[in-house]
PyMOL Python script that loads the backbone (N, CA, C, O; Angstrom):
from pymol import cmd

cmd.read_pdbstr("""\
ATOM      1  N   MET A   1     194.974  92.375 157.359  1.00  0.00           N
ATOM      2  CA  MET A   1     194.850  93.561 158.183  1.00  0.00           C
ATOM      3  C   MET A   1     193.862  94.544 157.573  1.00  0.00           C
ATOM      4  O   MET A   1     193.793  94.677 156.351  1.00  0.00           O
ATOM      5  N   GLY A   2     193.125  95.207 158.384  1.00  0.00           N
ATOM      6  CA  GLY A   2     192.168  96.222 157.915  1.00  0.00           C
ATOM      7  C   GLY A   2     192.873  97.553 157.686  1.00  0.00           C
ATOM      8  O   GLY A   2     194.093  97.663 157.803  1.00  0.00           O
ATOM      9  N   LEU A   3     192.068  98.561 157.356  1.00  0.00           N
ATOM     10  CA  LEU A   3     192.618  99.888 157.093  1.00  0.00           C
ATOM     11  C   LEU A   3     193.288 100.481 158.305  1.00  0.00           C
ATOM     12  O   LEU A   3     194.245 101.244 158.169  1.00  0.00           O
ATOM     13  N   ALA A   4     192.807 100.147 159.499  1.00  0.00           N
ATOM     14  CA  ALA A   4     193.395 100.721 160.719  1.00  0.00           C
ATOM     15  C   ALA A   4     194.562  99.868 161.236  1.00  0.00           C
ATOM     16  O   ALA A   4     195.076 100.119 162.326  1.00  0.00           O
ATOM     17  N   GLY A   5     194.978  98.867 160.462  1.00  0.00           N
ATOM     18  CA  GLY A   5     196.055  98.009 160.894  1.00  0.00           C
ATOM     19  C   GLY A   5     195.618  96.936 161.870  1.00  0.00           C
ATOM     20  O   GLY A   5     196.454  96.283 162.494  1.00  0.00           O
ATOM     21  N   VAL A   6     194.321  96.748 162.006  1.00  0.00           N
ATOM     22  CA  VAL A   6     193.745  95.778 162.933  1.00  0.00           C
ATOM     23  C   VAL A   6     193.073  94.687 162.112  1.00  0.00           C
ATOM     24  O   VAL A   6     192.460  94.959 161.079  1.00  0.00           O
ATOM     25  N   ARG A   7     193.194  93.457 162.579  1.00  0.00           N
ATOM     26  CA  ARG A   7     192.576  92.350 161.895  1.00  0.00           C
ATOM     27  C   ARG A   7     191.067  92.527 161.868  1.00  0.00           C
ATOM     28  O   ARG A   7     190.469  92.853 162.893  1.00  0.00           O
ATOM     29  N   TYR A   8     190.425  92.315 160.690  1.00  0.00           N
ATOM     30  CA  TYR A   8     188.975  92.431 160.545  1.00  0.00           C
ATOM     31  C   TYR A   8     188.281  91.267 161.203  1.00  0.00           C
ATOM     32  O   TYR A   8     188.621  90.109 160.960  1.00  0.00           O
ATOM     33  N   GLU A   9     187.291  91.578 162.051  1.00  0.00           N
ATOM     34  CA  GLU A   9     186.489  90.550 162.702  1.00  0.00           C
ATOM     35  C   GLU A   9     185.021  90.894 162.496  1.00  0.00           C
ATOM     36  O   GLU A   9     184.641  92.064 162.456  1.00  0.00           O
ATOM     37  N   SER A  10     184.213  89.866 162.369  1.00  0.00           N
ATOM     38  CA  SER A  10     182.784  90.079 162.161  1.00  0.00           C
ATOM     39  C   SER A  10     181.990  89.013 162.905  1.00  0.00           C
ATOM     40  O   SER A  10     182.471  87.899 163.112  1.00  0.00           O
ATOM     41  N   ASP A  11     180.789  89.357 163.299  1.00  0.00           N
ATOM     42  CA  ASP A  11     179.900  88.361 163.906  1.00  0.00           C
ATOM     43  C   ASP A  11     179.113  87.629 162.827  1.00  0.00           C
ATOM     44  O   ASP A  11     178.294  86.765 163.140  1.00  0.00           O
ATOM     45  N   ALA A  12     179.350  87.960 161.573  1.00  0.00           N
ATOM     46  CA  ALA A  12     178.650  87.339 160.455  1.00  0.00           C
ATOM     47  C   ALA A  12     179.608  86.477 159.638  1.00  0.00           C
ATOM     48  O   ALA A  12     180.819  86.696 159.618  1.00  0.00           O
ATOM     49  N   ALA A  13     179.025  85.498 158.972  1.00  0.00           N
ATOM     50  CA  ALA A  13     179.817  84.702 158.044  1.00  0.00           C
ATOM     51  C   ALA A  13     180.173  85.580 156.849  1.00  0.00           C
ATOM     52  O   ALA A  13     179.304  86.260 156.303  1.00  0.00           O
ATOM     53  N   VAL A  14     181.412  85.575 156.447  1.00  0.00           N
ATOM     54  CA  VAL A  14     181.847  86.341 155.296  1.00  0.00           C
ATOM     55  C   VAL A  14     181.924  85.408 154.111  1.00  0.00           C
ATOM     56  O   VAL A  14     182.607  84.385 154.159  1.00  0.00           O
ATOM     57  N   PHE A  15     181.224  85.758 153.044  1.00  0.00           N
ATOM     58  CA  PHE A  15     181.155  84.890 151.863  1.00  0.00           C
ATOM     59  C   PHE A  15     181.812  85.598 150.688  1.00  0.00           C
ATOM     60  O   PHE A  15     181.592  86.787 150.455  1.00  0.00           O
ATOM     61  N   THR A  16     182.611  84.854 149.962  1.00  0.00           N
ATOM     62  CA  THR A  16     183.133  85.316 148.679  1.00  0.00           C
ATOM     63  C   THR A  16     182.921  84.182 147.694  1.00  0.00           C
ATOM     64  O   THR A  16     183.309  83.044 147.957  1.00  0.00           O
ATOM     65  N   GLY A  17     182.319  84.481 146.585  1.00  0.00           N
ATOM     66  CA  GLY A  17     182.049  83.456 145.576  1.00  0.00           C
ATOM     67  C   GLY A  17     180.998  83.958 144.612  1.00  0.00           C
ATOM     68  O   GLY A  17     180.668  85.143 144.574  1.00  0.00           O
ATOM     69  N   THR A  18     180.481  83.023 143.836  1.00  0.00           N
ATOM     70  CA  THR A  18     179.493  83.381 142.827  1.00  0.00           C
ATOM     71  C   THR A  18     178.090  83.372 143.398  1.00  0.00           C
ATOM     72  O   THR A  18     177.861  82.871 144.499  1.00  0.00           O
ATOM     73  N   ALA A  19     177.165  83.921 142.657  1.00  0.00           N
ATOM     74  CA  ALA A  19     175.745  83.910 143.059  1.00  0.00           C
ATOM     75  C   ALA A  19     175.249  82.486 143.202  1.00  0.00           C
ATOM     76  O   ALA A  19     174.510  82.176 144.137  1.00  0.00           O
ATOM     77  N   ALA A  20     175.649  81.613 142.283  1.00  0.00           N
ATOM     78  CA  ALA A  20     175.212  80.209 142.356  1.00  0.00           C
ATOM     79  C   ALA A  20     175.778  79.523 143.600  1.00  0.00           C
ATOM     80  O   ALA A  20     175.094  78.714 144.227  1.00  0.00           O
ATOM     81  N   GLU A  21     177.007  79.838 143.956  1.00  0.00           N
ATOM     82  CA  GLU A  21     177.597  79.236 145.161  1.00  0.00           C
ATOM     83  C   GLU A  21     176.904  79.750 146.424  1.00  0.00           C
ATOM     84  O   GLU A  21     176.703  78.996 147.376  1.00  0.00           O
ATOM     85  N   LEU A  22     176.540  81.037 146.429  1.00  0.00           N
ATOM     86  CA  LEU A  22     175.825  81.589 147.567  1.00  0.00           C
ATOM     87  C   LEU A  22     174.431  80.973 147.647  1.00  0.00           C
ATOM     88  O   LEU A  22     173.951  80.673 148.740  1.00  0.00           O
ATOM     89  N   ALA A  23     173.779  80.782 146.504  1.00  0.00           N
ATOM     90  CA  ALA A  23     172.452  80.138 146.504  1.00  0.00           C
ATOM     91  C   ALA A  23     172.552  78.708 147.043  1.00  0.00           C
ATOM     92  O   ALA A  23     171.675  78.256 147.779  1.00  0.00           O
ATOM     93  N   ASP A  24     173.621  78.002 146.674  1.00  0.00           N
ATOM     94  CA  ASP A  24     173.849  76.655 147.203  1.00  0.00           C
ATOM     95  C   ASP A  24     173.960  76.684 148.724  1.00  0.00           C
ATOM     96  O   ASP A  24     173.359  75.863 149.418  1.00  0.00           O
ATOM     97  N   LEU A  25     174.739  77.642 149.235  1.00  0.00           N
ATOM     98  CA  LEU A  25     174.938  77.769 150.678  1.00  0.00           C
ATOM     99  C   LEU A  25     173.624  78.087 151.381  1.00  0.00           C
ATOM    100  O   LEU A  25     173.313  77.485 152.409  1.00  0.00           O
ATOM    101  N   LEU A  26     172.851  79.026 150.843  1.00  0.00           N
ATOM    102  CA  LEU A  26     171.588  79.396 151.485  1.00  0.00           C
ATOM    103  C   LEU A  26     170.619  78.218 151.477  1.00  0.00           C
ATOM    104  O   LEU A  26     169.901  78.010 152.455  1.00  0.00           O
ATOM    105  N   GLU A  27     170.584  77.452 150.406  1.00  0.00           N
ATOM    106  CA  GLU A  27     169.716  76.270 150.355  1.00  0.00           C
ATOM    107  C   GLU A  27     170.189  75.192 151.340  1.00  0.00           C
ATOM    108  O   GLU A  27     169.376  74.489 151.940  1.00  0.00           O
ATOM    109  N   GLU A  28     171.489  75.074 151.494  1.00  0.00           N
ATOM    110  CA  GLU A  28     172.046  74.113 152.477  1.00  0.00           C
ATOM    111  C   GLU A  28     171.640  74.510 153.898  1.00  0.00           C
ATOM    112  O   GLU A  28     171.249  73.659 154.696  1.00  0.00           O
ATOM    113  N   TRP A  29     171.733  75.801 154.209  1.00  0.00           N
ATOM    114  CA  TRP A  29     171.337  76.291 155.505  1.00  0.00           C
ATOM    115  C   TRP A  29     169.835  76.083 155.728  1.00  0.00           C
ATOM    116  O   TRP A  29     169.411  75.754 156.836  1.00  0.00           O
ATOM    117  N   GLN A  30     169.029  76.276 154.673  1.00  0.00           N
ATOM    118  CA  GLN A  30     167.612  76.063 154.771  1.00  0.00           C
ATOM    119  C   GLN A  30     167.289  74.601 155.074  1.00  0.00           C
ATOM    120  O   GLN A  30     166.439  74.315 155.917  1.00  0.00           O
ATOM    121  N   ARG A  31     167.956  73.685 154.397  1.00  0.00           N
ATOM    122  CA  ARG A  31     167.775  72.241 154.654  1.00  0.00           C
ATOM    123  C   ARG A  31     168.181  71.907 156.100  1.00  0.00           C
ATOM    124  O   ARG A  31     167.645  70.974 156.698  1.00  0.00           O
ATOM    125  N   ALA A  32     169.120  72.666 156.650  1.00  0.00           N
ATOM    126  CA  ALA A  32     169.567  72.432 158.030  1.00  0.00           C
ATOM    127  C   ALA A  32     168.584  72.991 159.064  1.00  0.00           C
ATOM    128  O   ALA A  32     168.738  72.772 160.265  1.00  0.00           O
ATOM    129  N   GLY A  33     167.562  73.723 158.572  1.00  0.00           N
ATOM    130  CA  GLY A  33     166.516  74.212 159.484  1.00  0.00           C
ATOM    131  C   GLY A  33     166.461  75.709 159.677  1.00  0.00           C
ATOM    132  O   GLY A  33     165.621  76.192 160.436  1.00  0.00           O
ATOM    133  N   LEU A  34     167.332  76.468 159.015  1.00  0.00           N
ATOM    134  CA  LEU A  34     167.255  77.934 159.146  1.00  0.00           C
ATOM    135  C   LEU A  34     166.114  78.443 158.290  1.00  0.00           C
ATOM    136  O   LEU A  34     165.937  78.003 157.154  1.00  0.00           O
ATOM    137  N   ALA A  35     165.334  79.375 158.836  1.00  0.00           N
ATOM    138  CA  ALA A  35     164.118  79.821 158.152  1.00  0.00           C
ATOM    139  C   ALA A  35     164.284  81.146 157.416  1.00  0.00           C
ATOM    140  O   ALA A  35     163.432  81.495 156.599  1.00  0.00           O
ATOM    141  N   GLY A  36     165.335  81.879 157.674  1.00  0.00           N
ATOM    142  CA  GLY A  36     165.496  83.160 157.016  1.00  0.00           C
ATOM    143  C   GLY A  36     166.944  83.619 157.091  1.00  0.00           C
ATOM    144  O   GLY A  36     167.718  83.142 157.921  1.00  0.00           O
ATOM    145  N   PHE A  37     167.301  84.558 156.208  1.00  0.00           N
ATOM    146  CA  PHE A  37     168.673  85.006 156.120  1.00  0.00           C
ATOM    147  C   PHE A  37     168.711  86.505 155.994  1.00  0.00           C
ATOM    148  O   PHE A  37     167.852  87.109 155.352  1.00  0.00           O
ATOM    149  N   ARG A  38     169.705  87.102 156.604  1.00  0.00           N
ATOM    150  CA  ARG A  38     169.953  88.523 156.448  1.00  0.00           C
ATOM    151  C   ARG A  38     171.315  88.681 155.783  1.00  0.00           C
ATOM    152  O   ARG A  38     172.344  88.310 156.349  1.00  0.00           O
ATOM    153  N   LEU A  39     171.307  89.225 154.599  1.00  0.00           N
ATOM    154  CA  LEU A  39     172.553  89.441 153.867  1.00  0.00           C
ATOM    155  C   LEU A  39     173.033  90.856 154.189  1.00  0.00           C
ATOM    156  O   LEU A  39     172.273  91.821 154.103  1.00  0.00           O
ATOM    157  N   ARG A  40     174.307  90.957 154.562  1.00  0.00           N
ATOM    158  CA  ARG A  40     174.878  92.259 154.865  1.00  0.00           C
ATOM    159  C   ARG A  40     175.976  92.541 153.830  1.00  0.00           C
ATOM    160  O   ARG A  40     177.102  92.063 153.978  1.00  0.00           O
ATOM    161  N   PRO A  41     175.658  93.302 152.799  1.00  0.00           N
ATOM    162  CA  PRO A  41     176.631  93.582 151.735  1.00  0.00           C
ATOM    163  C   PRO A  41     177.863  94.265 152.300  1.00  0.00           C
ATOM    164  O   PRO A  41     177.761  95.166 153.132  1.00  0.00           O
ATOM    165  N   GLY A  42     179.008  93.836 151.846  1.00  0.00           N
ATOM    166  CA  GLY A  42     180.263  94.404 152.317  1.00  0.00           C
ATOM    167  C   GLY A  42     180.638  95.655 151.549  1.00  0.00           C
ATOM    168  O   GLY A  42     181.235  96.571 152.116  1.00  0.00           O
ATOM    169  N   ALA A  43     180.296  95.713 150.257  1.00  0.00           N
ATOM    170  CA  ALA A  43     180.646  96.865 149.410  1.00  0.00           C
ATOM    171  C   ALA A  43     179.396  97.342 148.725  1.00  0.00           C
ATOM    172  O   ALA A  43     178.861  96.670 147.844  1.00  0.00           O
ATOM    173  N   ILE A  44     178.927  98.511 149.133  1.00  0.00           N
ATOM    174  CA  ILE A  44     177.737  99.103 148.526  1.00  0.00           C
ATOM    175  C   ILE A  44     178.216 100.126 147.492  1.00  0.00           C
ATOM    176  O   ILE A  44     179.127 100.891 147.806  1.00  0.00           O
ATOM    177  N   PRO A  45     177.673 100.184 146.313  1.00  0.00           N
ATOM    178  CA  PRO A  45     176.499  99.511 145.797  1.00  0.00           C
ATOM    179  C   PRO A  45     176.794  98.216 145.057  1.00  0.00           C
ATOM    180  O   PRO A  45     175.866  97.540 144.613  1.00  0.00           O
ATOM    181  N   ALA A  46     178.064  97.856 144.915  1.00  0.00           N
ATOM    182  CA  ALA A  46     178.409  96.679 144.079  1.00  0.00           C
ATOM    183  C   ALA A  46     177.755  95.400 144.576  1.00  0.00           C
ATOM    184  O   ALA A  46     177.211  94.638 143.777  1.00  0.00           O
ATOM    185  N   ASP A  47     177.798  95.149 145.876  1.00  0.00           N
ATOM    186  CA  ASP A  47     177.207  93.885 146.401  1.00  0.00           C
ATOM    187  C   ASP A  47     175.683  93.915 146.311  1.00  0.00           C
ATOM    188  O   ASP A  47     175.070  92.879 146.053  1.00  0.00           O
ATOM    189  N   LEU A  48     175.059  95.064 146.516  1.00  0.00           N
ATOM    190  CA  LEU A  48     173.609  95.140 146.381  1.00  0.00           C
ATOM    191  C   LEU A  48     173.197  94.850 144.943  1.00  0.00           C
ATOM    192  O   LEU A  48     172.209  94.156 144.704  1.00  0.00           O
ATOM    193  N   GLU A  49     173.947  95.375 143.998  1.00  0.00           N
ATOM    194  CA  GLU A  49     173.666  95.094 142.583  1.00  0.00           C
ATOM    195  C   GLU A  49     173.844  93.605 142.283  1.00  0.00           C
ATOM    196  O   GLU A  49     173.036  93.014 141.567  1.00  0.00           O
ATOM    197  N   ALA A  50     174.886  93.009 142.822  1.00  0.00           N
ATOM    198  CA  ALA A  50     175.116  91.564 142.607  1.00  0.00           C
ATOM    199  C   ALA A  50     173.987  90.735 143.185  1.00  0.00           C
ATOM    200  O   ALA A  50     173.591  89.732 142.593  1.00  0.00           O
ATOM    201  N   ILE A  51     173.463  91.139 144.333  1.00  0.00           N
ATOM    202  CA  ILE A  51     172.353  90.414 144.964  1.00  0.00           C
ATOM    203  C   ILE A  51     171.108  90.524 144.077  1.00  0.00           C
ATOM    204  O   ILE A  51     170.460  89.518 143.791  1.00  0.00           O
ATOM    205  N   THR A  52     170.777  91.728 143.648  1.00  0.00           N
ATOM    206  CA  THR A  52     169.560  91.921 142.876  1.00  0.00           C
ATOM    207  C   THR A  52     169.625  91.415 141.472  1.00  0.00           C
ATOM    208  O   THR A  52     168.619  90.939 140.947  1.00  0.00           O
ATOM    209  N   THR A  53     170.788  91.501 140.830  1.00  0.00           N
ATOM    210  CA  THR A  53     170.858  91.080 139.432  1.00  0.00           C
ATOM    211  C   THR A  53     171.350  89.668 139.210  1.00  0.00           C
ATOM    212  O   THR A  53     171.189  89.116 138.121  1.00  0.00           O
ATOM    213  N   HIS A  54     171.958  89.069 140.248  1.00  0.00           N
ATOM    214  CA  HIS A  54     172.494  87.716 140.084  1.00  0.00           C
ATOM    215  C   HIS A  54     171.905  86.710 141.089  1.00  0.00           C
ATOM    216  O   HIS A  54     171.416  85.652 140.693  1.00  0.00           O
ATOM    217  N   LEU A  55     171.952  87.043 142.388  1.00  0.00           N
ATOM    218  CA  LEU A  55     171.512  86.084 143.392  1.00  0.00           C
ATOM    219  C   LEU A  55     169.989  85.877 143.354  1.00  0.00           C
ATOM    220  O   LEU A  55     169.525  84.737 143.336  1.00  0.00           O
ATOM    221  N   VAL A  56     169.221  86.952 143.343  1.00  0.00           N
ATOM    222  CA  VAL A  56     167.766  86.804 143.342  1.00  0.00           C
ATOM    223  C   VAL A  56     167.282  86.005 142.132  1.00  0.00           C
ATOM    224  O   VAL A  56     166.502  85.068 142.306  1.00  0.00           O
ATOM    225  N   PRO A  57     167.712  86.336 140.916  1.00  0.00           N
ATOM    226  CA  PRO A  57     167.265  85.509 139.771  1.00  0.00           C
ATOM    227  C   PRO A  57     167.713  84.043 139.888  1.00  0.00           C
ATOM    228  O   PRO A  57     166.989  83.140 139.470  1.00  0.00           O
ATOM    229  N   GLU A  58     168.904  83.810 140.456  1.00  0.00           N
ATOM    230  CA  GLU A  58     169.382  82.432 140.653  1.00  0.00           C
ATOM    231  C   GLU A  58     168.426  81.667 141.607  1.00  0.00           C
ATOM    232  O   GLU A  58     168.048  80.527 141.338  1.00  0.00           O
ATOM    233  N   LEU A  59     168.050  82.317 142.717  1.00  0.00           N
ATOM    234  CA  LEU A  59     167.158  81.675 143.672  1.00  0.00           C
ATOM    235  C   LEU A  59     165.765  81.534 143.073  1.00  0.00           C
ATOM    236  O   LEU A  59     165.102  80.524 143.309  1.00  0.00           O
ATOM    237  N   GLN A  60     165.302  82.519 142.306  1.00  0.00           N
ATOM    238  CA  GLN A  60     163.977  82.388 141.671  1.00  0.00           C
ATOM    239  C   GLN A  60     163.964  81.246 140.665  1.00  0.00           C
ATOM    240  O   GLN A  60     162.969  80.527 140.573  1.00  0.00           O
ATOM    241  N   GLY A  61     165.024  81.064 139.922  1.00  0.00           N
ATOM    242  CA  GLY A  61     165.120  79.968 138.972  1.00  0.00           C
ATOM    243  C   GLY A  61     165.074  78.602 139.657  1.00  0.00           C
ATOM    244  O   GLY A  61     164.660  77.612 139.053  1.00  0.00           O
ATOM    245  N   ARG A  62     165.489  78.555 140.886  1.00  0.00           N
ATOM    246  CA  ARG A  62     165.478  77.316 141.664  1.00  0.00           C
ATOM    247  C   ARG A  62     164.158  77.141 142.409  1.00  0.00           C
ATOM    248  O   ARG A  62     163.932  76.109 143.041  1.00  0.00           O
ATOM    249  N   GLY A  63     163.297  78.138 142.335  1.00  0.00           N
ATOM    250  CA  GLY A  63     162.026  78.109 143.066  1.00  0.00           C
ATOM    251  C   GLY A  63     162.201  78.390 144.549  1.00  0.00           C
ATOM    252  O   GLY A  63     161.339  78.042 145.355  1.00  0.00           O
ATOM    253  N   ALA A  64     163.315  79.019 144.912  1.00  0.00           N
ATOM    254  CA  ALA A  64     163.635  79.265 146.332  1.00  0.00           C
ATOM    255  C   ALA A  64     163.372  80.703 146.762  1.00  0.00           C
ATOM    256  O   ALA A  64     163.590  81.051 147.922  1.00  0.00           O
ATOM    257  N   PHE A  65     162.904  81.543 145.836  1.00  0.00           N
ATOM    258  CA  PHE A  65     162.623  82.944 146.178  1.00  0.00           C
ATOM    259  C   PHE A  65     161.399  83.386 145.401  1.00  0.00           C
ATOM    260  O   PHE A  65     161.234  83.043 144.230  1.00  0.00           O
ATOM    261  N   ARG A  66     160.555  84.139 146.051  1.00  0.00           N
ATOM    262  CA  ARG A  66     159.275  84.545 145.428  1.00  0.00           C
ATOM    263  C   ARG A  66     159.517  85.421 144.197  1.00  0.00           C
ATOM    264  O   ARG A  66     160.545  86.085 144.061  1.00  0.00           O
ATOM    265  N   ARG A  67     158.529  85.390 143.316  1.00  0.00           N
ATOM    266  CA  ARG A  67     158.552  86.273 142.140  1.00  0.00           C
ATOM    267  C   ARG A  67     157.593  87.423 142.301  1.00  0.00           C
ATOM    268  O   ARG A  67     157.570  88.343 141.483  1.00  0.00           O
ATOM    269  N   GLY A  68     156.795  87.375 143.361  1.00  0.00           N
ATOM    270  CA  GLY A  68     155.831  88.417 143.665  1.00  0.00           C
ATOM    271  C   GLY A  68     155.351  88.270 145.084  1.00  0.00           C
ATOM    272  O   GLY A  68     155.723  87.325 145.781  1.00  0.00           O
ATOM    273  N   TYR A  69     154.523  89.203 145.517  1.00  0.00           N
ATOM    274  CA  TYR A  69     153.968  89.139 146.842  1.00  0.00           C
ATOM    275  C   TYR A  69     152.525  88.638 146.817  1.00  0.00           C
ATOM    276  O   TYR A  69     151.790  88.881 145.860  1.00  0.00           O
ATOM    277  N   GLU A  70     152.135  87.946 147.865  1.00  0.00           N
ATOM    278  CA  GLU A  70     150.791  87.419 147.946  1.00  0.00           C
ATOM    279  C   GLU A  70     149.778  88.477 148.346  1.00  0.00           C
ATOM    280  O   GLU A  70     148.586  88.307 148.091  1.00  0.00           O
ATOM    281  N   ALA A  71     150.217  89.559 148.963  1.00  0.00           N
ATOM    282  CA  ALA A  71     149.361  90.643 149.394  1.00  0.00           C
ATOM    283  C   ALA A  71     149.964  91.971 148.999  1.00  0.00           C
ATOM    284  O   ALA A  71     151.149  92.055 148.677  1.00  0.00           O
ATOM    285  N   ARG A  72     149.152  93.003 149.025  1.00  0.00           N
ATOM    286  CA  ARG A  72     149.598  94.329 148.576  1.00  0.00           C
ATOM    287  C   ARG A  72     150.214  95.173 149.705  1.00  0.00           C
ATOM    288  O   ARG A  72     150.873  96.178 149.439  1.00  0.00           O
ATOM    289  N   THR A  73     149.997  94.764 150.958  1.00  0.00           N
ATOM    290  CA  THR A  73     150.510  95.555 152.090  1.00  0.00           C
ATOM    291  C   THR A  73     151.256  94.673 153.070  1.00  0.00           C
ATOM    292  O   THR A  73     151.117  93.450 153.036  1.00  0.00           O
ATOM    293  N   LEU A  74     152.045  95.280 153.941  1.00  0.00           N
ATOM    294  CA  LEU A  74     152.740  94.510 154.994  1.00  0.00           C
ATOM    295  C   LEU A  74     151.739  93.859 155.898  1.00  0.00           C
ATOM    296  O   LEU A  74     151.946  92.715 156.304  1.00  0.00           O
ATOM    297  N   ARG A  75     150.642  94.543 156.240  1.00  0.00           N
ATOM    298  CA  ARG A  75     149.598  93.960 157.100  1.00  0.00           C
ATOM    299  C   ARG A  75     149.085  92.684 156.431  1.00  0.00           C
ATOM    300  O   ARG A  75     148.921  91.656 157.088  1.00  0.00           O
ATOM    301  N   GLY A  76     148.838  92.754 155.148  1.00  0.00           N
ATOM    302  CA  GLY A  76     148.347  91.579 154.404  1.00  0.00           C
ATOM    303  C   GLY A  76     149.339  90.455 154.405  1.00  0.00           C
ATOM    304  O   GLY A  76     148.956  89.297 154.567  1.00  0.00           O
ATOM    305  N   LEU A  77     150.631  90.766 154.226  1.00  0.00           N
ATOM    306  CA  LEU A  77     151.654  89.714 154.232  1.00  0.00           C
ATOM    307  C   LEU A  77     151.762  89.039 155.593  1.00  0.00           C
ATOM    308  O   LEU A  77     152.091  87.857 155.686  1.00  0.00           O
ATOM    309  N   LEU A  78     151.480  89.806 156.652  1.00  0.00           N
ATOM    310  CA  LEU A  78     151.547  89.250 157.993  1.00  0.00           C
ATOM    311  C   LEU A  78     150.229  88.610 158.422  1.00  0.00           C
ATOM    312  O   LEU A  78     150.116  88.090 159.532  1.00  0.00           O
ATOM    313  N   GLY A  79     149.226  88.651 157.530  1.00  0.00           N
ATOM    314  CA  GLY A  79     147.934  88.026 157.821  1.00  0.00           C
ATOM    315  C   GLY A  79     147.080  88.837 158.796  1.00  0.00           C
ATOM    316  O   GLY A  79     146.216  88.289 159.481  1.00  0.00           O
ATOM    317  N   LEU A  80     147.325  90.116 158.849  1.00  0.00           N
ATOM    318  CA  LEU A  80     146.574  90.999 159.737  1.00  0.00           C
ATOM    319  C   LEU A  80     145.413  91.670 158.975  1.00  0.00           C
ATOM    320  O   LEU A  80     145.565  92.072 157.822  1.00  0.00           O
ATOM    321  N   GLY A  81     144.290  91.778 159.621  1.00  0.00           N
ATOM    322  CA  GLY A  81     143.137  92.432 159.006  1.00  0.00           C
ATOM    323  C   GLY A  81     143.260  93.934 159.005  1.00  0.00           C
ATOM    324  O   GLY A  81     144.205  94.481 159.574  1.00  0.00           O
ATOM    325  N   THR A  82     142.331  94.601 158.385  1.00  0.00           N
ATOM    326  CA  THR A  82     142.315  96.042 158.360  1.00  0.00           C
ATOM    327  C   THR A  82     141.779  96.549 159.702  1.00  0.00           C
ATOM    328  O   THR A  82     140.708  96.127 160.138  1.00  0.00           O
ATOM    329  N   PRO A  83     142.508  97.442 160.351  1.00  0.00           N
ATOM    330  CA  PRO A  83     142.058  97.934 161.667  1.00  0.00           C
ATOM    331  C   PRO A  83     140.836  98.840 161.511  1.00  0.00           C
ATOM    332  O   PRO A  83     140.618  99.422 160.448  1.00  0.00           O
ATOM    333  N   ALA A  84     140.060  98.952 162.552  1.00  0.00           N
ATOM    334  CA  ALA A  84     138.924  99.861 162.576  1.00  0.00           C
ATOM    335  C   ALA A  84     139.417 101.286 162.432  1.00  0.00           C
ATOM    336  O   ALA A  84     140.444 101.656 163.000  1.00  0.00           O
ATOM    337  N   ASN A  85     138.685 102.081 161.674  1.00  0.00           N
ATOM    338  CA  ASN A  85     139.026 103.496 161.519  1.00  0.00           C
ATOM    339  C   ASN A  85     138.510 104.245 162.722  1.00  0.00           C
ATOM    340  O   ASN A  85     137.298 104.315 162.924  1.00  0.00           O
ATOM    341  N   ARG A  86     139.383 104.804 163.524  1.00  0.00           N
ATOM    342  CA  ARG A  86     138.942 105.487 164.738  1.00  0.00           C
ATOM    343  C   ARG A  86     138.249 106.808 164.441  1.00  0.00           C
ATOM    344  O   ARG A  86     137.643 107.401 165.333  1.00  0.00           O
ATOM    345  N   TYR A  87     138.329 107.274 163.206  1.00  0.00           N
ATOM    346  CA  TYR A  87     137.689 108.524 162.843  1.00  0.00           C
ATOM    347  C   TYR A  87     136.331 108.296 162.167  1.00  0.00           C
ATOM    348  O   TYR A  87     135.601 109.256 161.920  1.00  0.00           O
ATOM    349  N   ALA A  88     135.989 107.056 161.870  1.00  0.00           N
ATOM    350  CA  ALA A  88     134.722 106.783 161.225  1.00  0.00           C
ATOM    351  C   ALA A  88     133.582 106.978 162.224  1.00  0.00           C
ATOM    352  O   ALA A  88     133.710 106.665 163.407  1.00  0.00           O
ATOM    353  N   SER A  89     132.486 107.490 161.728  1.00  0.00           N
ATOM    354  CA  SER A  89     131.320 107.650 162.614  1.00  0.00           C
ATOM    355  C   SER A  89     130.670 106.306 162.829  1.00  0.00           C
ATOM    356  O   SER A  89     130.614 105.475 161.923  1.00  0.00           O
ATOM    357  N   VAL A  90     130.184 106.103 164.020  1.00  0.00           N
ATOM    358  CA  VAL A  90     129.620 104.811 164.404  1.00  0.00           C
ATOM    359  C   VAL A  90     128.205 104.697 163.966  1.00  0.00           C
ATOM    360  O   VAL A  90     127.565 103.673 164.204  1.00  0.00           O
TER     361      VAL A  90
END
""", "prot")
cmd.dss("prot")
cmd.show_as("cartoon", "prot")
cmd.util.cbc("prot")
cmd.orient("prot")
């Protein structure tokens, strides 16, 4: 039961376990064809800290998560060029 006396329900998978176990699950989902994941921490800041200090290094050690970015901007990451400056004189 939740705090309001109502059973907790979520549209997301609820995971409890270690960073290595979560990394295993994410890799399993990736092999099944999923291309990306959105993690929704249940307890902030504890879960965010666990993701950044345990899960990310675990995935990086497996070669499953980047160690840096290929471009310096979001436009660059998306493969978009620099737009024309509308204030530049022609």
